[in-house]
OpenMM code with the backbone's topology and positions (N, CA, C; nanometers):
from openmm import Vec3, app, unit

residues = "UNK UNK UNK UNK UNK UNK UNK UNK UNK UNK UNK UNK UNK UNK UNK UNK UNK UNK UNK UNK UNK UNK UNK UNK UNK UNK UNK UNK UNK UNK UNK UNK UNK UNK UNK UNK UNK UNK UNK UNK UNK UNK UNK UNK UNK UNK UNK UNK UNK UNK UNK UNK UNK UNK UNK UNK UNK UNK UNK UNK UNK UNK UNK UNK UNK UNK UNK UNK UNK UNK UNK UNK UNK UNK UNK UNK UNK UNK UNK UNK UNK UNK UNK UNK UNK UNK UNK UNK UNK UNK UNK UNK UNK UNK UNK UNK UNK UNK UNK UNK UNK UNK UNK UNK UNK UNK UNK UNK UNK UNK UNK UNK UNK UNK UNK UNK UNK UNK UNK UNK UNK UNK UNK UNK UNK UNK UNK UNK UNK UNK UNK UNK UNK UNK UNK UNK UNK UNK UNK UNK UNK UNK UNK UNK UNK UNK UNK UNK UNK UNK UNK UNK UNK UNK UNK UNK UNK UNK UNK UNK UNK UNK UNK UNK".split()
positions = [
    Vec3(-1.5785, -3.1142, -2.0236),
    Vec3(-1.5925, -3.1544, -1.8857),
    Vec3(-1.6551, -3.2942, -1.8759),
    Vec3(-1.7590, -3.3206, -1.9583),
    Vec3(-1.8218, -3.4525, -1.9571),
    Vec3(-1.7209, -3.5593, -1.9968),
    Vec3(-1.6356, -3.5257, -2.0936),
    Vec3(-1.5339, -3.6192, -2.1407),
    Vec3(-1.4376, -3.6543, -2.0268),
    Vec3(-1.3962, -3.5546, -1.9493),
    Vec3(-1.3047, -3.5753, -1.8376),
    Vec3(-1.3699, -3.6619, -1.7307),
    Vec3(-1.4953, -3.6366, -1.6996),
    Vec3(-1.5672, -3.7143, -1.5988),
    Vec3(-1.5830, -3.8586, -1.6451),
    Vec3(-1.6229, -3.8786, -1.7699),
    Vec3(-1.6407, -4.0133, -1.8236),
    Vec3(-1.5092, -4.0901, -1.8223),
    Vec3(-1.4019, -4.0263, -1.8639),
    Vec3(-1.2724, -4.0922, -1.8659),
    Vec3(-1.2281, -4.1275, -1.7244),
    Vec3(-1.2492, -4.0376, -1.6298),
    Vec3(-1.2137, -4.0650, -1.4905),
    Vec3(-1.2918, -4.1843, -1.4368),
    Vec3(-1.4192, -4.1918, -1.4717),
    Vec3(-1.5010, -4.3046, -1.4283),
    Vec3(-1.4522, -4.4353, -1.4895),
    Vec3(-1.4131, -4.4321, -1.6169),
    Vec3(-1.3617, -4.5525, -1.6814),
    Vec3(-1.2304, -4.5977, -1.6184),
    Vec3(-1.1420, -4.5027, -1.5838),
    Vec3(-1.0179, -4.5377, -1.5151),
    Vec3(-1.0486, -4.6005, -1.3805),
    Vec3(-1.1414, -4.5418, -1.3070),
    Vec3(-1.1796, -4.5968, -1.1769),
    Vec3(-1.2369, -4.7375, -1.1939),
    Vec3(-1.3214, -4.7553, -1.2956),
    Vec3(-1.3801, -4.8863, -1.3238),
    Vec3(-1.2706, -4.9884, -1.3526),
    Vec3(-1.1763, -4.9517, -1.4387),
    Vec3(-1.0685, -5.0437, -1.4753),
    Vec3(-0.9849, -5.0802, -1.3535),
    Vec3(-0.9595, -4.9846, -1.2668),
    Vec3(-0.8775, -5.0080, -1.1487),
    Vec3(-0.9503, -5.0952, -1.0469),
    Vec3(-1.0788, -5.0706, -1.0260),
    Vec3(-1.1561, -5.1423, -0.9262),
    Vec3(-1.1969, -5.2805, -0.9758),
    Vec3(-1.2330, -5.2917, -1.1021),
    Vec3(-1.2858, -5.4156, -1.1573),
    Vec3(-1.1836, -5.5281, -1.1568),
    Vec3(-1.0605, -5.4977, -1.1863),
    Vec3(-0.9594, -5.6004, -1.1992),
    Vec3(-0.8887, -5.6221, -1.0653),
    Vec3(-0.8437, -5.7439, -1.0438),
    Vec3(-0.7808, -5.7805, -0.9174),
    Vec3(-0.6573, -5.6965, -0.8893),
    Vec3(-0.6220, -5.6881, -0.7614),
    Vec3(-0.5109, -5.6042, -0.7183),
    Vec3(-0.3757, -5.6522, -0.7700),
    Vec3(-0.3605, -5.7818, -0.8033),
    Vec3(-0.2327, -5.8306, -0.8515),
    Vec3(-0.2118, -5.8026, -1.0000),
    Vec3(-0.3022, -5.7320, -1.0583),
    Vec3(-0.2951, -5.6981, -1.2003),
    Vec3(-0.2111, -5.5711, -1.2201),
    Vec3(-0.1465, -5.5626, -1.3349),
    Vec3(-0.0707, -5.4441, -1.3731),
    Vec3(-0.1481, -5.3727, -1.4825),
    Vec3(-0.1555, -5.2418, -1.4720),
    Vec3(-0.2265, -5.1605, -1.5704),
    Vec3(-0.1253, -5.0972, -1.6652),
    Vec3(-0.1482, -5.1147, -1.7940),
    Vec3(-0.0676, -5.0498, -1.8972),
    Vec3(-0.1549, -4.9444, -1.9638),
    Vec3(-0.1039, -4.8227, -1.9736),
    Vec3(-0.1706, -4.7152, -2.0463),
    Vec3(-0.0813, -4.6839, -2.1652),
    Vec3(-0.1342, -4.7045, -2.2849),
    Vec3(-0.0553, -4.6861, -2.4067),
    Vec3(-0.1100, -4.5705, -2.4892),
    Vec3(-0.0203, -4.4847, -2.5366),
    Vec3(-0.0592, -4.3730, -2.6232),
    Vec3(0.0424, -4.3578, -2.7358),
    Vec3(-0.0093, -4.3168, -2.8483),
    Vec3(0.0803, -4.2738, -2.9543),
    Vec3(0.1247, -4.1325, -2.9169),
    Vec3(0.2450, -4.0950, -2.9578),
    Vec3(0.2911, -3.9591, -2.9304),
    Vec3(0.1897, -3.8575, -2.9829),
    Vec3(0.1916, -3.7391, -2.9251),
    Vec3(0.1028, -3.6305, -2.9698),
    Vec3(0.1519, -3.5760, -3.1040),
    Vec3(0.0753, -3.4825, -3.1585),
    Vec3(0.1048, -3.4284, -3.2916),
    Vec3(0.2479, -3.3768, -3.3001),
    Vec3(0.3156, -3.4139, -3.4070),
    Vec3(0.4546, -3.3736, -3.4268),
    Vec3(0.4630, -3.2545, -3.5215),
    Vec3(0.5680, -3.1775, -3.5020),
    Vec3(0.5946, -3.0642, -3.5911),
    Vec3(0.6437, -3.1189, -3.7249),
    Vec3(0.6167, -3.0453, -3.8299),
    Vec3(0.6671, -3.0809, -3.9625),
    Vec3(0.7890, -2.9929, -3.9871),
    Vec3(0.9065, -3.0494, -3.9566),
    Vec3(1.0289, -2.9702, -3.9706),
    Vec3(1.1298, -3.0346, -4.0651),
    Vec3(1.0874, -3.1439, -4.1307),
    Vec3(1.1749, -3.2091, -4.2270),
    Vec3(1.2759, -3.3040, -4.1656),
    Vec3(1.2803, -3.3128, -4.0334),
    Vec3(1.3766, -3.4018, -3.9694),
    Vec3(1.3128, -3.5377, -3.9411),
    Vec3(1.3958, -3.6333, -3.9056),
    Vec3(1.3458, -3.7661, -3.8695),
    Vec3(1.3107, -3.7735, -3.7210),
    Vec3(1.3432, -3.6689, -3.6477),
    Vec3(1.3177, -3.6673, -3.5039),
    Vec3(1.2581, -3.5316, -3.4633),
    Vec3(1.1371, -3.5016, -3.5124),
    Vec3(1.0791, -3.3698, -3.4843),
    Vec3(1.0233, -3.3589, -3.3426),
    Vec3(1.0148, -3.2369, -3.2924),
    Vec3(0.9499, -3.2134, -3.1633),
    Vec3(0.7979, -3.2155, -3.1815),
    Vec3(0.7269, -3.1925, -3.0741),
    Vec3(0.5817, -3.1788, -3.0840),
    Vec3(0.5464, -3.0436, -3.1433),
    Vec3(0.4373, -3.0406, -3.2152),
    Vec3(0.3835, -2.9137, -3.2653),
    Vec3(0.3105, -2.8445, -3.1501),
    Vec3(0.2594, -2.7265, -3.1759),
    Vec3(0.1809, -2.6547, -3.0748),
    Vec3(0.0602, -2.7388, -3.0332),
    Vec3(-0.0071, -2.7994, -3.1308),
    Vec3(-0.1219, -2.8866, -3.1001),
    Vec3(-0.0764, -3.0070, -3.0181),
    Vec3(0.0410, -3.0586, -3.0480),
    Vec3(0.0951, -3.1713, -2.9738),
    Vec3(0.1259, -3.1365, -2.8295),
    Vec3(0.1817, -3.0186, -2.8079),
    Vec3(0.2091, -2.9742, -2.6710),
    Vec3(0.0795, -2.9600, -2.5917),
    Vec3(-0.0232, -2.9066, -2.6576),
    Vec3(-0.1543, -2.8949, -2.5919),
    Vec3(-0.2093, -3.0334, -2.5576),
    Vec3(-0.1979, -3.1284, -2.6507),
    Vec3(-0.2479, -3.2638, -2.6256),
    Vec3(-0.1699, -3.3303, -2.5116),
    Vec3(-0.0388, -3.3129, -2.5077),
    Vec3(0.0422, -3.3721, -2.4005),
    Vec3(-0.0007, -3.3164, -2.2644),
    Vec3(-0.0293, -3.1881, -2.2589),
    Vec3(-0.0763, -3.1274, -2.1333),
    Vec3(-0.2169, -3.1742, -2.0984),
    Vec3(-0.3016, -3.1941, -2.1995),
    Vec3(-0.4365, -3.2471, -2.1767),
    Vec3(-0.4281, -3.3889, -2.1209),
    Vec3(-0.3370, -3.4678, -2.1733),
    Vec3(-0.3176, -3.6037, -2.1248),
    Vec3(-0.2734, -3.6016, -1.9783),
    Vec3(-0.1818, -3.5133, -1.9447),
    Vec3(-0.1367, -3.5014, -1.8059),
    Vec3(-0.2521, -3.4617, -1.7143),
    Vec3(-0.3380, -3.3714, -1.7595),
    Vec3(-0.4553, -3.3317, -1.6803),
    Vec3(-0.5505, -3.4489, -1.6633),
    Vec3(-0.5699, -3.5242, -1.7695),
    Vec3(-0.6590, -3.6394, -1.7671),
    Vec3(-0.6110, -3.7440, -1.6665),
    Vec3(-0.4796, -3.7580, -1.6538),
    Vec3(-0.4211, -3.8595, -1.5667),
    Vec3(-0.3722, -3.8038, -1.4333),
    Vec3(-0.4095, -3.6812, -1.4022),
    Vec3(-0.3589, -3.6155, -1.2815),
    Vec3(-0.3854, -3.6952, -1.1542),
    Vec3(-0.4989, -3.7599, -1.1448),
    Vec3(-0.5337, -3.8345, -1.0231),
    Vec3(-0.4999, -3.9834, -1.0338),
    Vec3(-0.4481, -4.0246, -1.1478),
    Vec3(-0.4123, -4.1652, -1.1684),
    Vec3(-0.2715, -4.1902, -1.1168),
    Vec3(-0.2549, -4.2902, -1.0311),
    Vec3(-0.1213, -4.3281, -0.9859),
    Vec3(-0.0492, -4.3938, -1.1036),
    Vec3(0.0683, -4.3473, -1.1315),
    Vec3(0.1506, -4.4051, -1.2384),
    Vec3(0.2867, -4.4371, -1.1780),
    Vec3(0.3325, -4.5592, -1.2002),
    Vec3(0.4570, -4.6055, -1.1398),
    Vec3(0.5769, -4.5948, -1.2327),
    Vec3(0.5533, -4.5988, -1.3635),
    Vec3(0.6643, -4.5941, -1.4585),
    Vec3(0.6173, -4.5365, -1.5912),
    Vec3(0.7071, -4.4628, -1.6553),
    Vec3(0.6823, -4.4033, -1.7865),
    Vec3(0.7870, -4.4580, -1.8834),
    Vec3(0.7401, -4.5175, -1.9924),
    Vec3(0.8294, -4.5716, -2.0951),
    Vec3(0.8024, -4.5014, -2.2278),
    Vec3(0.9099, -4.4723, -2.2997),
    Vec3(0.8999, -4.4035, -2.4274),
    Vec3(1.0102, -4.4512, -2.5206),
    Vec3(0.9816, -4.4477, -2.6499),
    Vec3(1.0898, -4.4685, -2.7452),
    Vec3(1.1825, -4.3473, -2.7341),
    Vec3(1.3078, -4.3592, -2.7780),
    Vec3(1.4039, -4.2504, -2.7595),
    Vec3(1.3939, -4.1409, -2.8667),
    Vec3(1.2732, -4.0883, -2.8854),
    Vec3(1.2510, -3.9822, -2.9822),
    Vec3(1.1941, -3.8608, -2.9100),
    Vec3(1.2238, -3.7443, -2.9617),
    Vec3(1.1801, -3.6202, -2.8981),
    Vec3(1.0290, -3.6181, -2.8793),
    Vec3(0.9539, -3.6548, -2.9817),
    Vec3(0.8077, -3.6439, -2.9757),
    Vec3(0.7443, -3.7408, -2.8758),
    Vec3(0.8000, -3.8621, -2.8639),
    Vec3(0.7428, -3.9587, -2.7690),
    Vec3(0.7764, -3.9210, -2.6250),
    Vec3(0.8981, -3.8781, -2.6028),
    Vec3(0.9372, -3.8339, -2.4687),
    Vec3(0.8599, -3.7086, -2.4281),
    Vec3(0.8445, -3.6147, -2.5214),
    Vec3(0.7734, -3.4897, -2.4910),
    Vec3(0.6260, -3.5140, -2.4605),
    Vec3(0.5693, -3.6197, -2.5159),
    Vec3(0.4299, -3.6535, -2.4867),
    Vec3(0.4145, -3.6900, -2.3393),
    Vec3(0.5171, -3.7510, -2.2812),
    Vec3(0.5121, -3.7910, -2.1406),
    Vec3(0.5733, -3.6887, -2.0450),
    Vec3(0.6404, -3.5885, -2.0971),
    Vec3(0.7101, -3.4916, -2.0116),
    Vec3(0.6185, -3.4237, -1.9090),
    Vec3(0.4985, -3.3761, -1.9464),
    Vec3(0.4134, -3.3142, -1.8425),
    Vec3(0.3736, -3.4128, -1.7322),
    Vec3(0.3531, -3.5375, -1.7665),
    Vec3(0.3184, -3.6389, -1.6662),
    Vec3(0.4397, -3.6661, -1.5768),
    Vec3(0.5566, -3.6797, -1.6377),
    Vec3(0.6794, -3.7025, -1.5615),
    Vec3(0.7030, -3.5889, -1.4627),
    Vec3(0.6840, -3.4675, -1.5080),
    Vec3(0.7016, -3.3507, -1.4215),
    Vec3(0.6018, -3.3537, -1.3061),
    Vec3(0.4750, -3.3776, -1.3374),
    Vec3(0.3703, -3.3762, -1.2354),
    Vec3(0.3856, -3.4878, -1.1332),
    Vec3(0.4366, -3.6024, -1.1754),
    Vec3(0.4438, -3.7195, -1.0876),
    Vec3(0.5845, -3.7441, -1.0325),
    Vec3(0.6806, -3.6607, -1.0724),
    Vec3(0.8168, -3.6769, -1.0238),
    Vec3(0.8833, -3.8048, -1.0736),
    Vec3(0.8527, -3.8422, -1.1970),
    Vec3(0.9091, -3.9639, -1.2566),
    Vec3(1.0049, -3.9298, -1.3694),
    Vec3(1.0918, -4.0231, -1.4001),
    Vec3(1.1783, -4.0114, -1.5178),
    Vec3(1.1218, -4.0995, -1.6275),
    Vec3(1.1403, -4.0564, -1.7505),
    Vec3(1.0976, -4.1350, -1.8656),
    Vec3(1.2074, -4.2356, -1.8979),
    Vec3(1.1690, -4.3623, -1.9045),
    Vec3(1.2608, -4.4717, -1.9350),
    Vec3(1.2468, -4.5037, -2.0843),
    Vec3(1.3590, -4.5079, -2.1542),
    Vec3(1.3538, -4.5397, -2.2973),
    Vec3(1.3501, -4.6903, -2.3206),
    Vec3(1.2717, -4.7277, -2.4222),
    Vec3(1.2716, -4.8661, -2.4703),
    Vec3(1.3013, -4.8631, -2.6191),
    Vec3(1.3507, -4.9739, -2.6695),
    Vec3(1.3891, -4.9855, -2.8097),
    Vec3(1.2656, -5.0162, -2.8945),
    Vec3(1.2258, -4.9250, -2.9837),
    Vec3(1.1068, -4.9494, -3.0643),
    Vec3(1.1244, -5.0650, -3.1635),
    Vec3(1.2483, -5.1043, -3.1871),
    Vec3(1.2754, -5.2125, -3.2815),
    Vec3(1.2789, -5.3489, -3.2126),
    Vec3(1.2634, -5.3509, -3.0814),
    Vec3(1.2667, -5.4761, -3.0052),
    Vec3(1.1292, -5.5414, -2.9979),
    Vec3(1.0304, -5.4792, -3.0604),
    Vec3(0.8956, -5.5339, -3.0535),
    Vec3(0.8462, -5.5332, -2.9098),
    Vec3(0.7852, -5.6436, -2.8702),
    Vec3(0.7287, -5.6548, -2.7355),
    Vec3(0.8201, -5.7334, -2.6415),
    Vec3(0.9422, -5.7611, -2.6833),
    Vec3(1.0335, -5.8429, -2.6032),
    Vec3(1.0603, -5.7862, -2.4644),
    Vec3(1.0517, -5.6553, -2.4487),
    Vec3(1.0832, -5.5919, -2.3211),
    Vec3(0.9647, -5.5887, -2.2246),
    Vec3(0.8447, -5.6179, -2.2722),
    Vec3(0.7251, -5.6084, -2.1877),
    Vec3(0.7270, -5.7005, -2.0655),
    Vec3(0.7687, -5.8281, -2.0766),
    Vec3(0.7700, -5.9118, -1.9564),
    Vec3(0.8581, -5.8560, -1.8443),
    Vec3(0.9735, -5.7977, -1.8796),
    Vec3(1.0606, -5.7383, -1.7778),
    Vec3(0.9937, -5.6182, -1.7112),
    Vec3(0.9291, -5.5338, -1.7911),
    Vec3(0.8589, -5.4173, -1.7357),
    Vec3(0.7443, -5.4624, -1.6461),
    Vec3(0.6727, -5.5656, -1.6889),
    Vec3(0.5618, -5.6189, -1.6100),
    Vec3(0.6118, -5.6726, -1.4763),
    Vec3(0.7211, -5.7459, -1.4793),
    Vec3(0.7770, -5.8004, -1.3550),
    Vec3(0.8270, -5.6886, -1.2626),
    Vec3(0.8936, -5.5909, -1.3201),
    Vec3(0.9516, -5.4818, -1.2408),
    Vec3(0.8443, -5.3959, -1.1744),
    Vec3(0.7315, -5.3768, -1.2409),
    Vec3(0.6264, -5.2880, -1.1900),
    Vec3(0.4966, -5.3636, -1.1629),
    Vec3(0.5079, -5.4914, -1.1277),
    Vec3(0.3902, -5.5760, -1.1053),
    Vec3(0.2942, -5.5112, -1.0058),
    Vec3(0.1666, -5.5084, -1.0440),
    Vec3(0.0637, -5.4506, -0.9586),
    Vec3(0.0515, -5.3001, -0.9693),
    Vec3(0.1381, -5.2381, -1.0476),
    Vec3(0.1369, -5.0929, -1.0626),
    Vec3(0.0754, -5.0506, -1.1952),
    Vec3(0.1051, -4.9272, -1.2317),
    Vec3(0.0569, -4.8716, -1.3582),
    Vec3(0.1768, -4.8258, -1.4396),
    Vec3(0.1829, -4.8731, -1.5628),
    Vec3(0.2912, -4.8416, -1.6556),
    Vec3(0.2320, -4.7649, -1.7731),
    Vec3(0.2888, -4.6503, -1.8042),
    Vec3(0.2448, -4.5721, -1.9193),
    Vec3(0.3505, -4.5817, -2.0283),
    Vec3(0.3046, -4.6044, -2.1514),
    Vec3(0.3953, -4.6212, -2.2647),
    Vec3(0.3572, -4.5248, -2.3759),
    Vec3(0.4572, -4.4502, -2.4254),
    Vec3(0.4397, -4.3624, -2.5405),
    Vec3(0.5202, -4.4201, -2.6567),
    Vec3(0.4527, -4.4311, -2.7711),
    Vec3(0.5195, -4.4870, -2.8880),
    Vec3(0.4679, -4.4253, -3.0160),
    Vec3(0.4587, -4.5049, -3.1189),
    Vec3(0.4294, -4.4555, -3.2534),
    Vec3(0.3067, -4.5251, -3.3119),
    Vec3(0.2666, -4.4796, -3.4300),
    Vec3(0.1457, -4.5328, -3.4940),
    Vec3(0.1576, -4.6817, -3.5251),
    Vec3(0.2800, -4.7327, -3.5344),
    Vec3(0.2992, -4.8760, -3.5602),
    Vec3(0.3395, -4.9529, -3.4345),
    Vec3(0.4067, -4.8903, -3.3390),
    Vec3(0.4545, -4.9640, -3.2220),
    Vec3(0.3470, -4.9809, -3.1147),
    Vec3(0.2646, -4.8818, -3.0928),
    Vec3(0.1617, -4.8924, -2.9883),
    Vec3(0.0600, -5.0022, -3.0220),
    Vec3(0.0079, -5.0096, -3.1448),
    Vec3(-0.0830, -5.1217, -3.1750),
    Vec3(-0.0159, -5.2585, -3.1560),
    Vec3(0.1096, -5.2704, -3.1937),
    Vec3(0.1809, -5.3977, -3.1794),
    Vec3(0.1993, -5.4342, -3.0320),
    Vec3(0.2332, -5.3363, -2.9484),
    Vec3(0.2482, -5.3624, -2.8051),
    Vec3(0.1139, -5.3998, -2.7428),
    Vec3(0.0082, -5.3294, -2.7819),
    Vec3(-0.1255, -5.3607, -2.7306),
    Vec3(-0.1647, -5.5033, -2.7693),
    Vec3(-0.1417, -5.5417, -2.8935),
    Vec3(-0.1741, -5.6773, -2.9384),
    Vec3(-0.0955, -5.7819, -2.8592),
    Vec3(0.0310, -5.7530, -2.8309),
    Vec3(0.1125, -5.8469, -2.7530),
    Vec3(0.0576, -5.8617, -2.6113),
    Vec3(0.0206, -5.7503, -2.5496),
    Vec3(-0.0345, -5.7554, -2.4144),
    Vec3(-0.1672, -5.8297, -2.4101),
    Vec3(-0.2471, -5.8148, -2.5149),
    Vec3(-0.3778, -5.8791, -2.5211),
    Vec3(-0.3701, -6.0261, -2.5633),
    Vec3(-0.2671, -6.0606, -2.6404),
    Vec3(-0.2554, -6.1957, -2.6921),
    Vec3(-0.3402, -6.2207, -2.8146),
    Vec3(-0.3815, -6.1138, -2.8799),
    Vec3(-0.4579, -6.1257, -3.0052),
    Vec3(-0.4413, -5.9986, -3.0872),
    Vec3(-0.4605, -6.0122, -3.2164),
    Vec3(-0.4416, -5.8996, -3.3080),
    Vec3(-0.5713, -5.8211, -3.3232),
    Vec3(-0.5918, -5.7280, -3.2323),
    Vec3(-0.7097, -5.6416, -3.2355),
    Vec3(-0.6789, -5.5117, -3.3090),
    Vec3(-0.5582, -5.4594, -3.2862),
    Vec3(-0.5226, -5.3281, -3.3389),
    Vec3(-0.4378, -5.3386, -3.4645),
    Vec3(-0.4715, -5.2554, -3.5617),
    Vec3(-0.3875, -5.2361, -3.6796),
    Vec3(-0.3114, -5.1056, -3.6595),
    Vec3(-0.2135, -5.0814, -3.7426),
    Vec3(-0.1384, -4.9573, -3.7358),
    Vec3(-0.2352, -4.8396, -3.7386),
    Vec3(-0.2107, -4.7391, -3.6531),
    Vec3(-0.2951, -4.6205, -3.6509),
    Vec3(-0.2719, -4.5370, -3.7757),
    Vec3(-0.3756, -4.4696, -3.8193),
    Vec3(-0.3633, -4.3750, -3.9296),
    Vec3(-0.2641, -4.2662, -3.8889),
    Vec3(-0.1876, -4.2194, -3.9830),
    Vec3(-0.0848, -4.1184, -3.9547),
    Vec3(-0.1423, -3.9910, -3.8926),
    Vec3(-0.2692, -3.9611, -3.9173),
    Vec3(-0.3300, -3.8390, -3.8631),
    Vec3(-0.4031, -3.8626, -3.7301),
    Vec3(-0.3994, -3.9857, -3.6779),
    Vec3(-0.4728, -4.0198, -3.5555),
    Vec3(-0.3805, -4.0169, -3.4341),
    Vec3(-0.4073, -3.9227, -3.3450),
    Vec3(-0.3275, -3.9079, -3.2227),
    Vec3(-0.4123, -3.9269, -3.0970),
    Vec3(-0.5362, -3.9712, -3.1115),
    Vec3(-0.6321, -3.9656, -3.0012),
    Vec3(-0.6509, -4.0962, -2.9244),
    Vec3(-0.5859, -4.2045, -2.9644),
    Vec3(-0.6080, -4.3327, -2.8980),
    Vec3(-0.5447, -4.3368, -2.7596),
    Vec3(-0.6206, -4.3879, -2.6660),
    Vec3(-0.5731, -4.4112, -2.5299),
    Vec3(-0.6151, -4.5542, -2.4966),
    Vec3(-0.5182, -4.6423, -2.4876),
    Vec3(-0.5451, -4.7846, -2.4681),
    Vec3(-0.5053, -4.8220, -2.3261),
    Vec3(-0.5964, -4.8849, -2.2541),
    Vec3(-0.5697, -4.9311, -2.1186),
    Vec3(-0.5841, -5.0834, -2.1192),
    Vec3(-0.4796, -5.1504, -2.0772),
    Vec3(-0.4811, -5.2959, -2.0712),
    Vec3(-0.4385, -5.3373, -1.9305),
    Vec3(-0.5185, -5.4227, -1.8702),
    Vec3(-0.4896, -5.4716, -1.7365),
    Vec3(-0.4589, -5.6202, -1.7472),
    Vec3(-0.3456, -5.6617, -1.6882),
    Vec3(-0.3030, -5.8008, -1.7017),
    Vec3(-0.2050, -5.8396, -1.5913),
    Vec3(-0.1923, -5.9680, -1.5702),
    Vec3(-0.0880, -6.0196, -1.4823),
    Vec3(0.0155, -6.0978, -1.5645),
    Vec3(-0.0126, -6.1106, -1.6955),
    Vec3(0.0758, -6.1857, -1.7837),
    Vec3(0.0639, -6.1314, -1.9260),
    Vec3(0.1781, -6.1097, -1.9906),
    Vec3(0.1764, -6.0642, -2.1291),
    Vec3(0.1021, -6.1679, -2.2124),
    Vec3(0.0047, -6.1188, -2.2904),
    Vec3(-0.0732, -6.2070, -2.3760),
    Vec3(-0.2086, -6.2437, -2.3201),
    Vec3(-0.2418, -6.1939, -2.2005),
    Vec3(-0.3693, -6.2293, -2.1377),
    Vec3(-0.4406, -6.1065, -2.0814),
    Vec3(-0.4270, -5.9928, -2.1488),
    Vec3(-0.4804, -5.8684, -2.0973),
    Vec3(-0.6282, -5.8471, -2.1253),
    Vec3(-0.6846, -5.7551, -2.0493),
    Vec3(-0.8220, -5.7086, -2.0688),
    Vec3(-0.8144, -5.5618, -2.1115),
    Vec3(-0.8983, -5.5222, -2.2041),
    Vec3(-0.8857, -5.3956, -2.2748),
    Vec3(-0.9962, -5.2959, -2.2403),
    Vec3(-0.9535, -5.1689, -2.2243),
    Vec3(-1.0436, -5.0533, -2.2259),
    Vec3(-0.9830, -4.9575, -2.3282),
    Vec3(-1.0624, -4.9164, -2.4272),
    Vec3(-1.0117, -4.8283, -2.5331),
    Vec3(-1.0865, -4.6964, -2.5279),
    Vec3(-1.0112, -4.5863, -2.5232),
    Vec3(-1.0673, -4.4519, -2.5152),
    Vec3(-1.0041, -4.3624, -2.6215),
    Vec3(-1.0631, -4.2465, -2.6391),
    Vec3(-1.0038, -4.1412, -2.7209),
    Vec3(-0.9950, -4.0163, -2.6357),
    Vec3(-0.8937, -3.9357, -2.6598),
    Vec3(-0.8812, -3.8095, -2.5850),
    Vec3(-0.8416, -3.6987, -2.6791),
] * unit.nanometer
topology = app.Topology()
chain = topology.addChain("A")
for resn in residues:
    res = topology.addResidue(resn, chain)
    for name in ("N", "CA", "C"):
        topology.addAtom(name, app.Element.getBySymbol(name[0]), res)
């Protein structure tokens, strides 16, 4: 409960502190994946629980767009949020790097964009939004990072980093 209250306060702080013309990006690595031997596994039971926890954590947060790589685990991480907010998950190409971010920023300027990706793509996108190399690839066993970046221009973001 304390964790939920603290996270809610940090979201409120990030929203209030930064100017209204700023766009908020919420970045997460997909939740825990099942070990099924495939290259495109679904979420494990723990992953489904984490995806639902994330949706609960963001229940009061306005979200304007959901972006995910076209993999079962990344889309499933956002599915509870999409359901709760009546949004569709938009796929982005994980091999395009950060090239698509300026278009997303322009399309949803002043709103909140949530992105689900992988242990290597989320740090790279966060670094692009910030304009500096702060994040390295996440450890394969780390699913808890929640990165919030507020910006009006790719490469000039301000960071709030949480775990959930």
